[in-house]
N, C-alpha and C positions, 0 to 999 in steps of 0.2 A: 291817650287819644287814639282810638281805633278808627281808622278811615276805611270806607267802603267804596267800591266802584259803582257808579250809576249803571243800571242795566240797559239804558237807552244810548247814552253817549260815551260811557267809559270814563268819565271824569271822576276823580277822587273827591269825596266829600265826607264831612263829619256827620254821622247819623244823629248824634245827640243834638247838634245845633238845628238840624232840620225839624226834629221832633219838638224842640222848644219853640220854634217859630210858628209851627202849625197848631200849637196848643190853644184850646178854647178856654178863655179865662172864666167863662160862666159855667162850665161843666166841672164837676169834681170827678177826676179820673182815677181815684184811688182803687176802685173796684175793677177797672178795665186793665187787662194785661197789656204791657207795652209791646208794640211791634216796631222793629227797626225798619225805617224807610228804605226802599230800593231805588228811588229816584233822587237825583240832586234837585236843588231848589229850582233851577232853570227849567229842567225837563218837567217837573211837577207843575210849574206855572204854565208851561206850554200846553200840557194835557188839560188843565182846567180851562184855559182860554179856548181851546178847540172844543171842549165839551159845552161851554157856554154858547159858542157860535152854532153848534149843531142842534140846539133846541128849536123846535118848531114854534112859529108864531101862532097865537090863537086865531081861529077862524072867526070872522065877523058874523054876527047873528043875522 
């Protein structure tokens, strides 16, 4: 079990576990090369939450 440090918070995490939890069951990723994640699950969730909040609301017609 090779642990990595999160580049945002410095917490140790297992990259294989993060990759498994983010896996899309509808896509066949046999052709896609595997990338090891650089963020722990908490920081990744925080980044996604902030990205969702920053989207602009559509203008009314």
